[in-house]
LOMI-619078 format. One record per residue (C-alpha): x, y, z. Coordinates in Angstrom, 1 decimal. Each point is the difference from the previous one (the first is absolute). Layout:
<atom X="X" Y="Y" Z="Z"/>
...
***
This chain:
<atom X="36.8" Y="75.7" Z="87.2"/>
<atom X="1.3" Y="-3.1" Z="1.1"/>
<atom X="3.2" Y="0.5" Z="-1.8"/>
<atom X="0.7" Y="3.3" Z="1.7"/>
<atom X="-0.2" Y="-1.4" Z="3.6"/>
<atom X="3.3" Y="-2.0" Z="0.1"/>
<atom X="1.7" Y="3.1" Z="-1.2"/>
<atom X="-1.5" Y="2.2" Z="2.9"/>
<atom X="0.7" Y="-2.6" Z="2.5"/>
<atom X="3.5" Y="-0.3" Z="-1.1"/>
<atom X="0.7" Y="3.8" Z="0.2"/>
<atom X="-1.7" Y="0.2" Z="3.3"/>
<atom X="2.2" Y="-2.8" Z="1.3"/>
<atom X="3.2" Y="1.6" Z="-1.4"/>
<atom X="-1.0" Y="3.3" Z="1.6"/>
<atom X="-0.7" Y="-1.8" Z="3.5"/>
<atom X="3.4" Y="-1.8" Z="-0.3"/>
<atom X="1.7" Y="3.4" Z="-0.8"/>
<atom X="-1.7" Y="1.7" Z="3.0"/>
<atom X="1.1" Y="-2.9" Z="2.3"/>
<atom X="3.6" Y="0.3" Z="-1.4"/>
<atom X="0.0" Y="3.7" Z="0.8"/>
<atom X="-1.3" Y="-0.4" Z="3.3"/>
<atom X="2.5" Y="-2.9" Z="0.7"/>
<atom X="2.7" Y="2.4" Z="-1.1"/>
<atom X="-1.3" Y="2.8" Z="2.1"/>
<atom X="-0.2" Y="-2.1" Z="3.0"/>
<atom X="3.6" Y="-1.2" Z="-0.3"/>
<atom X="1.2" Y="3.6" Z="-0.7"/>
<atom X="-1.8" Y="0.8" Z="3.2"/>
<atom X="1.5" Y="-2.8" Z="1.8"/>
<atom X="3.3" Y="0.8" Z="-1.1"/>
<atom X="-0.2" Y="3.5" Z="1.0"/>
<atom X="-1.4" Y="-0.9" Z="3.4"/>
<atom X="3.0" Y="-2.5" Z="0.4"/>
<atom X="2.4" Y="2.7" Z="-0.8"/>
<atom X="-1.5" Y="2.4" Z="2.3"/>
<atom X="0.0" Y="-2.5" Z="3.0"/>
<atom X="3.6" Y="-1.0" Z="-0.8"/>
<atom X="1.0" Y="3.8" Z="-0.1"/>
<atom X="-2.1" Y="0.4" Z="3.4"/>
<atom X="1.9" Y="-3.1" Z="1.5"/>
<atom X="3.4" Y="1.5" Z="-1.0"/>
<atom X="-0.8" Y="3.4" Z="1.4"/>
<atom X="-1.2" Y="-1.6" Z="3.3"/>
<atom X="3.2" Y="-2.1" Z="0.2"/>
<atom X="2.1" Y="2.8" Z="-0.7"/>
<atom X="-1.7" Y="2.0" Z="2.8"/>
<atom X="0.3" Y="-2.8" Z="2.3"/>
<atom X="3.8" Y="-0.3" Z="-0.8"/>
<atom X="0.5" Y="3.6" Z="0.6"/>
<atom X="-1.7" Y="0.0" Z="3.3"/>
<atom X="2.1" Y="-3.1" Z="1.0"/>
<atom X="3.0" Y="1.8" Z="-0.9"/>
<atom X="-1.0" Y="3.1" Z="1.7"/>
<atom X="-0.7" Y="-2.1" Z="3.3"/>
<atom X="3.3" Y="-1.9" Z="-0.2"/>
<atom X="1.8" Y="3.3" Z="-0.4"/>
<atom X="-1.8" Y="1.7" Z="2.8"/>
<atom X="0.7" Y="-3.1" Z="2.3"/>
<atom X="3.8" Y="-0.1" Z="-1.0"/>
<atom X="0.1" Y="3.6" Z="0.9"/>
<atom X="-1.7" Y="-0.5" Z="3.3"/>
<atom X="2.2" Y="-2.9" Z="0.8"/>
<atom X="3.3" Y="2.0" Z="-0.8"/>
<atom X="-1.4" Y="2.9" Z="2.0"/>
<atom X="-0.7" Y="-2.4" Z="2.8"/>
<atom X="3.4" Y="-1.7" Z="-0.2"/>
<atom X="1.9" Y="3.4" Z="0.2"/>
<atom X="-2.3" Y="1.1" Z="2.9"/>
<atom X="1.1" Y="-3.2" Z="1.9"/>
<atom X="3.7" Y="0.6" Z="-0.8"/>
<atom X="0.0" Y="3.4" Z="1.1"/>
<atom X="-1.9" Y="-1.0" Z="3.3"/>
<atom X="2.5" Y="-2.7" Z="0.5"/>
<atom X="3.0" Y="2.1" Z="-0.6"/>
<atom X="-1.2" Y="3.0" Z="2.4"/>
<atom X="-1.0" Y="-2.6" Z="2.6"/>
<atom X="3.1" Y="-1.9" Z="-0.1"/>
<atom X="2.0" Y="-0.4" Z="3.1"/>
<atom X="-2.6" Y="2.2" Z="1.9"/>
<atom X="-0.5" Y="-2.6" Z="2.9"/>
<atom X="2.9" Y="1.1" Z="1.9"/>
<atom X="-0.7" Y="3.8" Z="-0.5"/>
<atom X="-1.0" Y="2.1" Z="3.1"/>
<atom X="1.1" Y="-2.8" Z="2.2"/>
<atom X="0.7" Y="1.9" Z="3.4"/>
<atom X="-0.9" Y="-2.7" Z="2.8"/>
<atom X="3.2" Y="-1.8" Z="1.2"/>
<atom X="0.8" Y="-3.1" Z="-2.0"/>
<atom X="2.9" Y="-1.9" Z="-1.7"/>
<atom X="0.8" Y="0.9" Z="-3.7"/>
<atom X="0.5" Y="-2.8" Z="-2.2"/>
<atom X="1.5" Y="-0.3" Z="-3.5"/>
<atom X="0.2" Y="-3.1" Z="-1.8"/>
<atom X="3.4" Y="-1.1" Z="-2.1"/>
<atom X="-1.2" Y="-3.2" Z="-1.8"/>
<atom X="1.2" Y="-1.5" Z="-3.1"/>
<atom X="2.7" Y="1.3" Z="-2.2"/>
<atom X="1.7" Y="3.2" Z="0.8"/>
<atom X="0.0" Y="1.9" Z="-3.4"/>
<atom X="-0.9" Y="2.8" Z="-1.9"/>
<atom X="-3.5" Y="0.0" Z="-1.1"/>
<atom X="-1.1" Y="-2.9" Z="2.5"/>
<atom X="-2.0" Y="0.7" Z="3.3"/>
<atom X="3.2" Y="-0.2" Z="2.0"/>
<atom X="1.7" Y="2.7" Z="-2.1"/>
<atom X="2.1" Y="2.8" Z="1.8"/>
<atom X="-2.7" Y="2.4" Z="-1.4"/>
<atom X="-3.0" Y="-1.7" Z="1.9"/>
<atom X="1.9" Y="-1.0" Z="3.1"/>
<atom X="1.6" Y="3.5" Z="0.7"/>
<atom X="-3.4" Y="1.5" Z="-0.5"/>
<atom X="-1.6" Y="-2.2" Z="2.3"/>
<atom X="2.5" Y="0.4" Z="2.6"/>
<atom X="-0.2" Y="3.8" Z="-0.2"/>
<atom X="-3.8" Y="0.1" Z="0.4"/>
<atom X="0.2" Y="-2.5" Z="2.9"/>
<atom X="2.6" Y="1.9" Z="1.9"/>
<atom X="-1.5" Y="3.3" Z="-0.8"/>
<atom X="-3.5" Y="-0.9" Z="1.7"/>
<atom X="0.0" Y="1.3" Z="3.5"/>
<atom X="-1.7" Y="-3.0" Z="1.2"/>
<atom X="2.7" Y="-2.4" Z="-0.9"/>
<atom X="2.2" Y="-1.3" Z="2.6"/>
<atom X="2.3" Y="-2.0" Z="-1.9"/>
<atom X="0.4" Y="-1.6" Z="-3.4"/>
<atom X="0.1" Y="-3.8" Z="-0.7"/>
<atom X="1.4" Y="-1.2" Z="-3.7"/>
<atom X="-1.7" Y="-3.2" Z="-0.3"/>
<atom X="2.7" Y="-1.9" Z="-2.2"/>
<atom X="-0.5" Y="-3.1" Z="-2.2"/>
<atom X="2.3" Y="0.3" Z="-3.0"/>
<atom X="2.8" Y="-2.2" Z="-1.7"/>
<atom X="1.6" Y="3.4" Z="-0.9"/>
<atom X="0.5" Y="2.0" Z="-3.2"/>
<atom X="1.6" Y="3.2" Z="-1.2"/>
<atom X="3.0" Y="1.3" Z="2.1"/>
<atom X="-1.0" Y="3.5" Z="-1.3"/>
<atom X="-3.5" Y="-0.2" Z="1.0"/>
<atom X="1.2" Y="-1.2" Z="3.6"/>
<atom X="2.6" Y="2.4" Z="0.4"/>
<atom X="-2.6" Y="2.9" Z="-0.7"/>
<atom X="-2.2" Y="-1.5" Z="2.8"/>
<atom X="2.9" Y="-0.6" Z="2.3"/>
<atom X="1.1" Y="3.6" Z="-0.1"/>
<atom X="-3.4" Y="1.3" Z="0.5"/>
<atom X="-0.5" Y="-2.1" Z="3.0"/>
<atom X="3.0" Y="1.6" Z="1.7"/>
<atom X="-1.2" Y="3.4" Z="-0.9"/>
<atom X="-3.6" Y="-0.6" Z="1.2"/>
<atom X="1.2" Y="-1.3" Z="3.3"/>
<atom X="2.0" Y="3.0" Z="0.5"/>
<atom X="-2.6" Y="2.4" Z="-1.0"/>
<atom X="-3.1" Y="-1.4" Z="1.7"/>
<atom X="1.6" Y="-1.5" Z="3.0"/>
<atom X="-2.2" Y="-3.1" Z="-0.4"/>
<atom X="1.3" Y="-3.5" Z="0.2"/>
<atom X="-0.2" Y="-2.4" Z="-2.9"/>
<atom X="0.0" Y="-3.6" Z="0.1"/>
<atom X="0.3" Y="-2.7" Z="-2.5"/>
<atom X="-2.2" Y="-3.0" Z="0.7"/>
<atom X="0.9" Y="-3.1" Z="-2.5"/>
<atom X="-2.6" Y="-2.6" Z="-1.1"/>
<atom X="1.2" Y="-2.7" Z="-2.3"/>
<atom X="3.2" Y="1.8" Z="-1.5"/>
<atom X="2.2" Y="2.9" Z="0.5"/>
<atom X="2.8" Y="-0.5" Z="-2.6"/>
<atom X="2.6" Y="2.0" Z="-2.0"/>
<atom X="-1.6" Y="3.2" Z="-0.7"/>
<atom X="-2.6" Y="-0.5" Z="2.5"/>
<atom X="2.6" Y="-0.2" Z="2.7"/>
<atom X="1.7" Y="2.8" Z="-1.3"/>
<atom X="-3.1" Y="2.1" Z="0.9"/>
<atom X="-0.5" Y="-1.8" Z="3.4"/>
<atom X="3.6" Y="0.7" Z="1.1"/>
<atom X="-0.9" Y="3.7" Z="0.1"/>
<atom X="-3.1" Y="-0.5" Z="2.6"/>
<atom X="0.4" Y="0.3" Z="3.6"/>
<atom X="-0.8" Y="-3.7" Z="0.8"/>
<atom X="-0.6" Y="-3.0" Z="-2.1"/>
<atom X="-2.5" Y="-2.6" Z="1.1"/>
<atom X="-0.4" Y="-3.3" Z="-1.8"/>
<atom X="-1.6" Y="-3.4" Z="0.6"/>
<atom X="2.0" Y="-3.0" Z="0.8"/>
<atom X="-0.3" Y="-1.4" Z="-3.5"/>
<atom X="0.3" Y="3.2" Z="-2.0"/>
<atom X="2.7" Y="0.2" Z="-2.6"/>
<atom X="2.4" Y="2.7" Z="0.5"/>
<atom X="3.4" Y="1.2" Z="-1.5"/>
<atom X="1.1" Y="-0.6" Z="-3.5"/>
<atom X="2.5" Y="2.8" Z="0.1"/>
<atom X="1.5" Y="0.0" Z="-3.3"/>
<atom X="-0.4" Y="1.2" Z="-3.5"/>
<atom X="-0.4" Y="-1.9" Z="-3.3"/>
<atom X="-0.1" Y="0.6" Z="-3.6"/>
<atom X="-1.6" Y="-2.9" Z="-2.1"/>
<atom X="-0.6" Y="-0.7" Z="-3.7"/>
<atom X="0.6" Y="-2.4" Z="-2.7"/>
<atom X="2.4" Y="-0.8" Z="-2.8"/>
<atom X="-0.8" Y="-1.6" Z="-3.1"/>
<atom X="3.3" Y="0.1" Z="-1.9"/>
<atom X="0.6" Y="-3.6" Z="0.0"/>
<atom X="-3.4" Y="-0.9" Z="-1.1"/>
<atom X="0.2" Y="2.4" Z="-3.0"/>
<atom X="3.2" Y="-1.4" Z="-1.1"/>
<atom X="-1.6" Y="-3.5" Z="0.0"/>
<atom X="-2.9" Y="1.3" Z="-2.0"/>
<atom X="2.0" Y="2.1" Z="-2.4"/>
<atom X="-1.6" Y="3.1" Z="0.9"/>
<atom X="2.1" Y="3.2" Z="-0.4"/>
<atom X="-0.6" Y="3.0" Z="2.6"/>
<atom X="0.3" Y="3.4" Z="-1.8"/>
<atom X="0.2" Y="2.6" Z="2.5"/>
<atom X="1.5" Y="3.4" Z="-0.8"/>
<atom X="0.9" Y="2.5" Z="2.8"/>
<atom X="2.0" Y="3.3" Z="0.4"/>
<atom X="1.8" Y="-0.8" Z="3.0"/>
<atom X="1.8" Y="-3.3" Z="0.5"/>
<atom X="-2.0" Y="-0.9" Z="3.3"/>
<atom X="-3.3" Y="1.4" Z="-1.2"/>
<atom X="-1.2" Y="-3.6" Z="-0.4"/>
<atom X="1.4" Y="-1.2" Z="3.2"/>
<atom X="-2.9" Y="-1.9" Z="1.5"/>
<atom X="-1.4" Y="-1.3" Z="-3.5"/>
<atom X="-0.8" Y="-3.8" Z="0.5"/>
<atom X="0.9" Y="-0.8" Z="-3.5"/>
<atom X="3.4" Y="1.5" Z="0.1"/>
<atom X="3.0" Y="-1.7" Z="2.0"/>
<atom X="1.1" Y="1.8" Z="3.1"/>
<atom X="3.5" Y="1.3" Z="0.5"/>
<atom X="2.2" Y="-0.3" Z="3.0"/>
<atom X="0.2" Y="3.8" Z="0.1"/>
<atom X="-3.9" Y="0.3" Z="-0.1"/>
<atom X="-0.2" Y="-2.9" Z="2.8"/>
<atom X="2.5" Y="1.7" Z="2.1"/>
<atom X="-1.9" Y="3.4" Z="-0.3"/>
<atom X="-3.2" Y="-1.8" Z="0.7"/>
<atom X="1.3" Y="-1.6" Z="3.2"/>
<atom X="1.6" Y="3.4" Z="1.1"/>
<atom X="-3.5" Y="1.6" Z="-0.1"/>
<atom X="-1.4" Y="-2.8" Z="1.8"/>
<atom X="2.8" Y="0.2" Z="2.7"/>
<atom X="-0.7" Y="3.7" Z="0.4"/>
<atom X="-3.7" Y="-0.2" Z="0.4"/>
<atom X="0.4" Y="-3.0" Z="2.6"/>
<atom X="2.5" Y="2.2" Z="2.0"/>
<atom X="-2.8" Y="2.6" Z="0.1"/>
<atom X="-2.7" Y="-2.5" Z="1.2"/>
<atom X="2.8" Y="-1.2" Z="2.8"/>
<atom X="0.5" Y="3.6" Z="1.1"/>
<atom X="-3.7" Y="0.6" Z="0.4"/>
<atom X="-0.7" Y="-3.0" Z="2.0"/>
<atom X="3.0" Y="0.5" Z="2.2"/>
<atom X="-1.0" Y="3.8" Z="0.6"/>
<atom X="-3.6" Y="-1.1" Z="0.7"/>
<atom X="0.6" Y="-3.0" Z="2.3"/>
<atom X="3.0" Y="1.3" Z="1.6"/>
<atom X="1.4" Y="-1.8" Z="3.1"/>
<atom X="-3.1" Y="-2.5" Z="-0.2"/>
<atom X="1.7" Y="-1.8" Z="-2.9"/>
<atom X="1.9" Y="-3.1" Z="0.7"/>
<atom X="2.1" Y="-0.2" Z="-3.2"/>
<atom X="1.0" Y="-3.0" Z="-1.4"/>
<atom X="2.0" Y="-1.0" Z="-3.2"/>
<atom X="-3.3" Y="-1.3" Z="-1.5"/>
<atom X="-2.1" Y="3.0" Z="0.8"/>
<atom X="0.4" Y="2.2" Z="-3.0"/>
<atom X="0.5" Y="-3.2" Z="-2.4"/>
<atom X="-3.4" Y="0.0" Z="-1.2"/>
<atom X="-1.4" Y="-2.8" Z="2.3"/>
<atom X="-3.2" Y="0.6" Z="1.8"/>
<atom X="-1.3" Y="-1.4" Z="3.5"/>
<atom X="-3.1" Y="-0.7" Z="1.9"/>
<atom X="-1.4" Y="2.6" Z="2.1"/>
<atom X="1.2" Y="-1.7" Z="3.1"/>
<atom X="3.7" Y="0.0" Z="-1.6"/>
<atom X="-0.4" Y="3.4" Z="-1.1"/>
<atom X="-0.6" Y="1.0" Z="3.9"/>
<atom X="2.9" Y="-1.9" Z="1.0"/>
<atom X="2.2" Y="1.5" Z="-2.5"/>
<atom X="-1.3" Y="3.8" Z="0.7"/>
<atom X="-1.6" Y="0.1" Z="-3.5"/>
<atom X="-3.4" Y="0.5" Z="1.9"/>
<atom X="-0.7" Y="1.1" Z="3.5"/>
<atom X="-3.0" Y="-2.1" Z="1.2"/>
<atom X="-2.7" Y="-2.6" Z="-0.9"/>
<atom X="-3.3" Y="2.0" Z="-0.5"/>
<atom X="-3.0" Y="0.5" Z="-2.0"/>
<atom X="-1.7" Y="3.1" Z="-1.2"/>
<atom X="-2.8" Y="-0.1" Z="2.6"/>
<atom X="2.4" Y="-0.9" Z="2.7"/>
<atom X="2.3" Y="3.1" Z="-0.9"/>
<atom X="-3.0" Y="2.4" Z="-0.2"/>
<atom X="-1.3" Y="-1.2" Z="3.4"/>
<atom X="3.0" Y="-0.7" Z="2.0"/>
<atom X="2.7" Y="2.3" Z="-1.5"/>
<atom X="-1.9" Y="2.9" Z="-1.4"/>
<atom X="-2.7" Y="-0.1" Z="2.5"/>
<atom X="-2.6" Y="1.1" Z="-2.6"/>
<atom X="-1.8" Y="-3.0" Z="-1.1"/>
<atom X="-2.0" Y="1.4" Z="-2.8"/>
<atom X="1.7" Y="-0.4" Z="-3.3"/>
<atom X="-0.7" Y="2.4" Z="-2.9"/>
<atom X="1.3" Y="-1.0" Z="-3.5"/>
<atom X="1.6" Y="2.7" Z="-2.1"/>
<atom X="1.1" Y="-2.3" Z="-2.6"/>
<atom X="-0.2" Y="1.5" Z="-3.7"/>
<atom X="-1.2" Y="-2.5" Z="-2.7"/>
<atom X="-1.2" Y="0.5" Z="-3.6"/>
<atom X="-4.0" Y="-0.6" Z="0.3"/>
<atom X="-1.8" Y="-1.4" Z="-3.0"/>
<atom X="-0.9" Y="3.3" Z="-1.3"/>
<atom X="3.7" Y="1.2" Z="-0.1"/>
<atom X="1.1" Y="-3.2" Z="-1.7"/>
<atom X="-2.5" Y="0.4" Z="-2.6"/>
<atom X="1.0" Y="3.5" Z="-0.6"/>
<atom X="3.5" Y="-1.0" Z="-0.3"/>
<atom X="-0.7" Y="-2.8" Z="-2.4"/>
<atom X="-2.2" Y="2.4" Z="-2.1"/>
<atom X="2.9" Y="2.4" Z="0.0"/>
<atom X="2.6" Y="-2.6" Z="-1.1"/>
<atom X="-2.5" Y="-1.4" Z="-2.7"/>
<atom X="-0.4" Y="3.5" Z="-1.2"/>
<atom X="3.7" Y="0.7" Z="-0.1"/>
<atom X="0.7" Y="-3.2" Z="-1.9"/>
<atom X="-2.5" Y="0.8" Z="-2.5"/>
<atom X="1.5" Y="3.6" Z="-0.5"/>
<atom X="3.4" Y="-1.6" Z="-0.3"/>
<atom X="-1.2" Y="-2.6" Z="-2.6"/>
<atom X="-1.7" Y="2.8" Z="-2.1"/>
<atom X="3.2" Y="2.0" Z="0.0"/>
<atom X="2.0" Y="-2.8" Z="-1.1"/>
<atom X="-2.5" Y="-0.8" Z="-2.8"/>
<atom X="-0.1" Y="3.5" Z="-1.2"/>
<atom X="3.7" Y="0.6" Z="0.4"/>
<atom X="1.8" Y="-3.2" Z="-0.3"/>
<atom X="3.7" Y="-0.1" Z="1.6"/>
<atom X="2.5" Y="-1.5" Z="-2.3"/>
***
């Protein structure tokens, strides 16, 4: 009996160890399953959170674009409405500031539209063009000059020019059409001339050993190319054009100023003068400021600004449109390359 006890004890021990091992394996499997479930649950929750965040961003972006376009549309429709329905007696004002050029604030499109609105208002007693410009395009200035002459005859209201710092070149081209020109004694007035400028790099290219390969159909098609030499015939043609435009400028000044002009040999040479000198030469009429002219000349002290300018919304729209156009052009070039 004593010899059988060790065998029975060993079998029991082996059975217990096997049971313990199975329990451990079962627990490990259960833990592994639980970890997999937890990981899967975490992944599902994380995915749901990402989807929710993406939806919120998409919704926020759509709302932001909607708000942006609402502001743009409101700005465009409210643009230049400050001077609408003004019927009380007042002096109308239009600013001509900066370069006179197409696409600028002082473009013919903006200035002409503003002048028309100002003079069509029944309450405007006169129009003041407040000028502070170094000049610009003779074409744009010519359009404005012609419109001033037409509007004066149409509305029978005086149009005055009041000069701040400068009224030079194309700016004076415009001022010459007004009824009177008022300046500050230190204003810069005149510069009645025309120029065409550029650069020539032919000598530098020769020194660097660079060859210009320009092909044209028409011997003068590359007329103003800075990398090609300018012939005497081309130079004479350019000078003839400048002289012709200059003669147009002189004719406009003489017609606008009439007998008030005290012509000198230097008057149409491109020189400019102070406001005090301009009055003495007949290029301007009197010294005066915008408030003084409105109060003492027009007899309507209240000033209403009819100037047209691109507001922030319009500039954003133009930039957006330009970017879209550039993108479309690049896409077209990419799809159908020009060789």
